[in-house]
MMTF fields as JSON, N, C-alpha, C and O atoms, coordinates in Angstrom:
{
  "mmtfVersion": "1.0.0",
  "mmtfProducer": "UNKNOWN",
  "numBonds": 387,
  "numAtoms": 388,
  "numGroups": 97,
  "numChains": 1,
  "numModels": 1,
  "chainsPerModel": [1],
  "groupsPerChain": [97],
  "chainIdList": ["A"],
  "bondAtomList": [4, 2, 8, 6, 12, 10, 16, 14, 20, 18, 24, 22, 28, 26, 32, 30, 36, 34, 40, 38, 44, 42, 48, 46, 52, 50, 56, 54, 60, 58, 64, 62, 68, 66, 72, 70, 76, 74, 80, 78, 84, 82, 88, 86, 92, 90, 96, 94, 100, 98, 104, 102, 108, 106, 112, 110, 116, 114, 120, 118, 124, 122, 128, 126, 132, 130, 136, 134, 140, 138, 144, 142, 148, 146, 152, 150, 156, 154, 160, 158, 164, 162, 168, 166, 172, 170, 176, 174, 180, 178, 184, 182, 188, 186, 192, 190, 196, 194, 200, 198, 204, 202, 208, 206, 212, 210, 216, 214, 220, 218, 224, 222, 228, 226, 232, 230, 236, 234, 240, 238, 244, 242, 248, 246, 252, 250, 256, 254, 260, 258, 264, 262, 268, 266, 272, 270, 276, 274, 280, 278, 284, 282, 288, 286, 292, 290, 296, 294, 300, 298, 304, 302, 308, 306, 312, 310, 316, 314, 320, 318, 324, 322, 328, 326, 332, 330, 336, 334, 340, 338, 344, 342, 348, 346, 352, 350, 356, 354, 360, 358, 364, 362, 368, 366, 372, 370, 376, 374, 380, 378, 384, 382],
  "bondOrderList": [1, 1, 1, 1, 1, 1, 1, 1, 1, 1, 1, 1, 1, 1, 1, 1, 1, 1, 1, 1, 1, 1, 1, 1, 1, 1, 1, 1, 1, 1, 1, 1, 1, 1, 1, 1, 1, 1, 1, 1, 1, 1, 1, 1, 1, 1, 1, 1, 1, 1, 1, 1, 1, 1, 1, 1, 1, 1, 1, 1, 1, 1, 1, 1, 1, 1, 1, 1, 1, 1, 1, 1, 1, 1, 1, 1, 1, 1, 1, 1, 1, 1, 1, 1, 1, 1, 1, 1, 1, 1, 1, 1, 1, 1, 1, 1],
  "groupList": [{"groupName": "UNK", "atomNameList": ["N", "CA", "C", "O"], "elementList": ["N", "C", "C", "O"], "formalChargeList": [0, 0, 0, 0], "bondAtomList": [1, 0, 2, 1, 3, 2], "bondOrderList": [1, 1, 2], "singleLetterCode": "X", "chemCompType": "L-PEPTIDE LINKING"}],
  "groupTypeList": [0, 0, 0, 0, 0, 0, 0, 0, 0, 0, 0, 0, 0, 0, 0, 0, 0, 0, 0, 0, 0, 0, 0, 0, 0, 0, 0, 0, 0, 0, 0, 0, 0, 0, 0, 0, 0, 0, 0, 0, 0, 0, 0, 0, 0, 0, 0, 0, 0, 0, 0, 0, 0, 0, 0, 0, 0, 0, 0, 0, 0, 0, 0, 0, 0, 0, 0, 0, 0, 0, 0, 0, 0, 0, 0, 0, 0, 0, 0, 0, 0, 0, 0, 0, 0, 0, 0, 0, 0, 0, 0, 0, 0, 0, 0, 0, 0],
  "groupIdList": [1, 2, 3, 4, 5, 6, 7, 8, 9, 10, 11, 12, 13, 14, 15, 16, 17, 18, 19, 20, 21, 22, 23, 24, 25, 26, 27, 28, 29, 30, 31, 32, 33, 34, 35, 36, 37, 38, 39, 40, 41, 42, 43, 44, 45, 46, 47, 48, 49, 50, 51, 52, 53, 54, 55, 56, 57, 58, 59, 60, 61, 62, 63, 64, 65, 66, 67, 68, 69, 70, 71, 72, 73, 74, 75, 76, 77, 78, 79, 80, 81, 82, 83, 84, 85, 86, 87, 88, 89, 90, 91, 92, 93, 94, 95, 96, 97],
  "secStructList": [7, 7, 7, 7, 7, 3, 3, 3, 3, 3, 6, 6, 3, 3, 3, 3, 3, 7, 7, 7, 7, 7, 7, 2, 2, 2, 2, 2, 2, 2, 2, 2, 2, 2, 2, 2, 2, 2, 2, 2, 2, 6, 7, 7, 7, 7, 1, 1, 7, 2, 2, 2, 2, 2, 2, 2, 2, 2, 2, 2, 2, 2, 2, 7, 7, 7, 2, 2, 2, 2, 2, 2, 2, 6, 6, 1, 7, 2, 2, 2, 2, 2, 2, 2, 2, 2, 2, 2, 2, 2, 2, 2, 2, 2, 2, 7, 7],
  "xCoordList": [-24.015, -22.761, -22.536, -22.672, -22.196, -22.023, -20.551, -19.62, -20.442, -19.14, -18.568, -19.224, -17.242, -16.543, -15.251, -14.11, -15.564, -14.462, -14.461, -15.518, -13.378, -13.405, -11.965, -11.009, -11.819, -10.581, -9.983, -10.675, -8.629, -7.933, -6.705, -6.208, -6.224, -5.016, -3.824, -3.69, -2.954, -1.638, -0.531, -0.784, 0.754, 1.933, 2.09, 2.666, 1.583, 1.766, 0.404, 0.286, -0.617, -1.894, -3.038, -2.968, -4.02, -5.155, -4.971, -4.518, -5.292, -5.129, -6.513, -7.237, -6.902, -8.176, -8.065, -7.259, -8.971, -8.898, -10.146, -11.254, -9.911, -11.171, -11.092, -10.024, -12.221, -12.368, -12.044, -12.564, -11.221, -10.852, -11.289, -10.779, -12.245, -12.787, -11.908, -11.977, -11.089, -10.181, -10.476, -10.756, -10.384, -10.511, -9.124, -8.066, -9.205, -7.965, -7.096, -5.87, -7.727, -7.001, -6.154, -5.016, -6.74, -5.912, -4.806, -3.687, -5.007, -3.979, -2.869, -1.676, -3.317, -2.294, -1.48, -0.284, -2.16, -1.493, -0.432, 0.68, -0.749, 0.211, 1.308, 2.477, 1.006, 2.061, 2.95, 4.148, 2.425, 3.284, 4.259, 5.383, 3.735, 4.509, 5.755, 6.921, 5.362, 6.39, 7.389, 8.589, 6.933, 7.878, 8.82, 10.022, 8.337, 9.132, 10.103, 11.273, 9.695, 10.622, 11.749, 12.904, 11.42, 12.44, 13.398, 14.596, 12.958, 13.943, 14.801, 16.01, 14.239, 14.911, 16.067, 17.16, 15.789, 16.719, 17.667, 18.662, 17.339, 18.221, 18.015, 18.91, 16.907, 16.585, 16.317, 15.592, 16.893, 16.657, 15.462, 14.862, 15.12, 14.021, 13.398, 14.028, 12.211, 11.605, 10.923, 10.736, 10.569, 10.138, 8.791, 8.516, 7.991, 6.752, 6.67, 7.375, 5.777, 5.626, 4.947, 4.225, 5.221, 4.653, 3.162, 2.628, 2.484, 1.062, 0.617, -0.286, 1.267, 1.022, 1.385, 0.702, 2.455, 2.927, 1.851, 1.487, 1.376, 0.37, -0.94, -1.533, -1.364, -2.607, -2.356, -3.223, -1.173, -0.785, -0.781, -1.317, -0.147, -0.101, -1.509, -1.895, -2.22, -3.652, -4.447, -5.242, -4.29, -5.052, -4.77, -5.664, -3.457, -3.017, -3.589, -4.072, -3.545, -4.018, -5.529, -6.048, -6.258, -7.708, -8.48, -9.463, -7.953, -8.66, -7.854, -8.19, -6.785, -5.932, -5.62, -5.785, -5.183, -4.731, -3.354, -2.48, -3.196, -1.99, -0.866, -1.049, 0.332, 1.399, 1.873, 2.266, 1.845, 2.233, 1.226, 1.609, -0.107, -1.029, -0.833, -0.891, -0.615, -0.341, 0.917, 0.961, 1.967, 3.234, 3.123, 3.699, 2.402, 2.292, 1.542, 1.879, 0.555, -0.318, 0.454, 0.017, 1.541, 2.174, 3.547, 4.305, 3.976, 5.414, 6.532, 7.552, 6.313, 7.345, 7.349, 6.424, 8.324, 8.467, 7.67, 7.474, 7.177, 6.5, 7.249, 6.689, 8.543, 9.419, 9.492, 9.714, 9.312, 9.288, 7.884, 7.87, 6.84, 5.589, 5.67, 5.162, 6.237, 6.347, 7.195, 6.89, 8.237, 9.124, 8.374, 8.515, 7.535, 6.725, 5.698, 5.466, 5.049, 4.078, 4.637, 4.013, 5.869, 6.425, 6.921, 6.881, 7.383, 7.845, 6.567, 6.575, 5.521, 4.298, 3.63, 3.136, 3.634, 3.042, 3.857, 3.29, 5.217, 6.041, 5.846, 5.869, 5.655, 5.449, 4.062, 3.968, 2.977, 1.658, 1.762, 1.133, 2.502, 2.596, 3.256, 2.887, 4.287, 5.019, 4.188, 4.471, 3.117, 2.176, 1.087, 0.424, 0.88, -0.2, 0.082, 1.229, -1.019, -0.811, -0.45, -0.233],
  "yCoordList": [7.956, 7.265, 7.208, 8.194, 6.028, 5.912, 6.257, 5.872, 7.05, 7.471, 6.443, 5.861, 6.218, 5.17, 5.87, 5.483, 6.935, 7.738, 7.627, 7.728, 7.434, 7.254, 7.653, 7.51, 8.156, 8.491, 7.144, 6.239, 7.088, 5.955, 6.393, 7.503, 5.579, 5.943, 5.575, 4.449, 6.527, 6.305, 6.475, 6.723, 6.363, 6.453, 7.798, 7.861, 8.82, 10.185, 10.831, 12.056, 10.027, 10.576, 10.105, 9.053, 10.91, 10.517, 10.73, 11.807, 9.774, 9.931, 9.758, 8.848, 10.654, 10.614, 9.842, 10.145, 8.765, 7.959, 8.278, 8.445, 8.35, 8.545, 7.664, 7.152, 7.474, 6.57, 7.314, 8.419, 6.823, 7.387, 6.471, 5.356, 6.912, 6.15, 6.205, 7.154, 5.159, 5.125, 3.674, 2.751, 3.547, 2.275, 1.557, 2.186, 0.247, -0.536, -0.345, -0.403, -0.118, 0.032, 1.293, 1.313, 2.374, 3.645, 3.444, 3.849, 2.853, 2.595, 1.714, 1.985, 0.66, -0.233, 0.459, 0.223, 1.3, 2.037, 2.943, 2.978, 3.686, 4.631, 3.77, 4.15, 2.702, 1.937, 1.308, 1.173, 0.903, 0.408, 1.482, 1.189, 2.7, 3.785, 3.926, 4.079, 3.858, 4.1, 2.987, 3.253, 1.719, 0.563, 0.755, 0.548, 1.146, 1.431, 2.493, 2.345, 3.574, 4.693, 4.228, 4.602, 3.421, 2.969, 2.123, 2.232, 1.24, 0.452, 1.355, 1.135, 2.376, 3.137, 4.007, 4.194, 4.483, 5.267, 4.377, 4.849, 3.163, 2.168, 2.168, 1.741, 2.615, 2.74, 1.315, 0.557, 0.942, -0.388, -0.507, -1.576, 0.569, 0.448, 1.848, 2.886, 1.826, 2.989, 2.652, 1.469, 3.584, 3.337, 2.606, 1.764, 2.878, 2.24, 1.59, 1.963, 0.62, -0.074, 0.901, 1.828, 0.635, 1.503, 1.689, 2.775, 0.598, 0.716, 1.804, 2.615, 1.73, 2.72, 4.122, 5.062, 4.323, 5.525, 6.059, 7.234, 5.228, 5.676, 6.141, 7.133, 5.512, 5.858, 7.274, 8.148, 7.442, 8.682, 9.871, 10.947, 9.606, 10.712, 10.973, 12.125, 9.978, 10.147, 10.89, 11.733, 10.628, 11.327, 12.76, 13.593, 13.075, 14.553, 15.199, 16.33, 14.524, 15.11, 15.277, 16.339, 14.209, 14.181, 15.005, 15.688, 14.886, 15.637, 16.743, 17.309, 17.055, 18.227, 18.016, 18.935, 16.859, 16.618, 17.307, 17.348, 17.792, 18.483, 17.447, 16.321, 17.888, 16.892, 16.458, 15.305, 17.408, 16.952, 16.099, 15.305, 16.167, 15.208, 13.9, 12.903, 13.796, 12.516, 11.816, 10.602, 12.674, 12.221, 11.697, 10.651, 12.385, 11.956, 10.669, 9.794, 10.561, 9.228, 8.109, 6.969, 8.295, 7.174, 7.082, 6.368, 7.677, 7.638, 7.956, 7.269, 9.055, 9.521, 11.07, 11.624, 11.732, 13.137, 13.801, 13.228, 15.1, 15.835, 16.074, 16.154, 16.189, 16.48, 15.058, 15.132, 13.917, 12.682, 12.657, 12.285, 13.019, 12.983, 14.056, 13.818, 15.112, 16.098, 15.529, 15.705, 14.863, 14.299, 13.248, 13.17, 12.4, 11.377, 12.083, 11.644, 13.187, 13.824, 14.491, 14.535, 14.999, 15.595, 14.527, 14.744, 13.371, 12.27, 11.74, 11.672, 11.385, 10.865, 11.808, 11.419, 13.08, 14.116, 14.19, 14.327, 14.09, 14.049, 12.811, 12.878, 11.69, 10.446, 10.424, 9.903, 10.983, 11.054, 12.08, 11.858, 13.13, 14.174, 13.617, 13.969, 12.702, 12.088, 11.199, 10.998, 10.626, 9.62, 10.357, 9.765, 11.676, 12.424, 12.624, 12.739, 12.657, 12.844, 14.264, 14.616],
  "zCoordList": [-4.956, -4.735, -3.197, -2.473, -2.779, -1.28, -1.022, -1.729, 0.104, 0.506, 1.381, 2.245, 1.117, 1.83, 2.408, 2.156, 3.205, 3.768, 5.271, 5.895, 5.833, 7.337, 7.813, 7.051, 9.079, 9.566, 10.046, 10.512, 9.893, 10.412, 11.27, 11.076, 12.179, 12.867, 12.075, 11.596, 11.937, 11.194, 12.113, 13.292, 11.684, 12.439, 13.182, 14.268, 12.59, 13.196, 13.478, 13.441, 13.758, 14.162, 13.196, 12.561, 13.144, 12.347, 10.864, 10.475, 10.007, 8.556, 8.022, 8.425, 7.086, 6.445, 5.139, 4.259, 5.061, 3.851, 3.002, 3.511, 1.731, 0.867, -0.325, -0.66, -0.981, -2.071, -3.303, -3.458, -4.225, -5.471, -6.579, -6.686, -7.437, -8.491, -9.768, -10.548, -9.947, -11.134, -11.645, -10.88, -13.079, -13.572, -13.475, -13.467, -13.403, -13.291, -14.496, -14.411, -15.612, -16.878, -16.826, -17.295, -16.233, -16.08, -15.144, -15.46, -14.009, -13.038, -13.699, -13.565, -14.409, -15.049, -16.134, -16.301, -16.845, -17.906, -17.366, -17.892, -16.318, -15.714, -15.004, -15.073, -14.37, -13.69, -14.721, -14.471, -15.902, -16.923, -17.572, -17.979, -17.624, -18.022, -16.973, -17.336, -15.752, -14.691, -14.842, -14.912, -14.897, -15.025, -16.17, -16.001, -17.35, -18.543, -18.285, -18.638, -17.682, -17.331, -16.434, -16.632, -15.459, -14.42, -15.135, -14.873, -16.067, -16.851, -17.702, -17.771, -18.365, -19.27, -18.473, -19.009, -17.274, -16.58, -15.727, -15.176, -15.649, -14.911, -13.408, -12.677, -12.932, -11.553, -11.031, -11.675, -9.878, -9.456, -8.524, -8.413, -7.866, -6.903, -6.589, -6.793, -6.116, -5.6, -4.242, -3.957, -3.445, -2.162, -2.245, -1.39, -3.183, -3.349, -4.777, -5.714, -4.849, -6.136, -7.199, -6.834, -8.521, -9.591, -9.442, -9.671, -9.05, -8.942, -7.85, -8.053, -6.822, -5.631, -6.059, -5.655, -6.878, -7.294, -8.317, -8.262, -9.2, -10.077, -9.33, -9.752, -8.329, -7.564, -6.898, -6.924, -6.325, -5.68, -6.674, -6.41, -7.819, -8.882, -9.434, -9.631, -9.665, -10.189, -9.26, -9.675, -7.904, -6.845, -6.822, -6.676, -6.976, -7.075, -8.345, -8.287, -9.458, -10.759, -10.709, -11.055, -10.269, -10.35, -9.304, -9.59, -8.057, -6.951, -6.378, -5.337, -7.056, -6.541, -5.078, -4.277, -4.716, -3.376, -3.07, -3.935, -1.951, -1.614, -1.541, -1.078, -2.031, -2.054, -0.673, -0.497, 0.366, 1.628, 2.264, 3.124, 1.927, 2.473, 1.862, 2.582, 0.656, -0.039, 0.46, 0.66, 0.656, 1.149, 2.584, 2.881, 3.492, 4.835, 4.942, 5.741, 4.159, 4.227, 3.591, 3.745, 2.9, 2.274, 2.725, 2.068, 3.72, 4.282, 3.355, 3.302, 2.595, 1.642, 1.791, 2.385, 1.286, 1.401, 0.306, -0.765, 0.591, -0.465, -1.715, -2.809, -1.538, -2.674, -3.595, -4.803, -3.002, -3.686, -4.497, -5.67, -3.905, -4.614, -5.743, -6.839, -5.513, -6.63, -7.807, -8.987, -7.401, -8.461, -9.268, -10.488, -8.538, -9.251, -10.11, -11.237, -9.632, -10.386, -11.684, -12.744, -11.482, -12.702, -13.767, -14.978, -13.207, -14.124, -14.898, -16.128, -14.178, -14.797, -15.769, -16.827, -15.361, -16.286, -17.639, -18.723, -17.501, -18.655, -19.517, -20.746, -18.852, -19.538, -20.25, -21.362, -19.626, -20.212, -21.405, -22.44, -21.278, -22.29, -23.518, -24.638, -23.315, -24.414, -25.233, -26.414, -24.63, -25.266, -26.025, -26.877, -25.727, -26.336, -27.874, -28.304, -28.66, -30.054, -30.352, -31.512]
}
């Protein structure tokens, strides 16, 4: 597998980008769960789109990325990423048989 990782300049210095192999079906399924949850709780907006939130949460779950690293690279706080992680984990658990 070819590595597609490279450092990039971010707003606060160097940001390390890496490739995350996820199927589009997985990302879309999680994004749809997030959209449904937002409608259910009556939330009008989030800082990032549901698809971006899904990728961030899946990166944390799959590769054990640190919350502060994911937060800094996406211009949100670590507590926001933690809240998203807990929400999506709860949504996925509710779907489990």
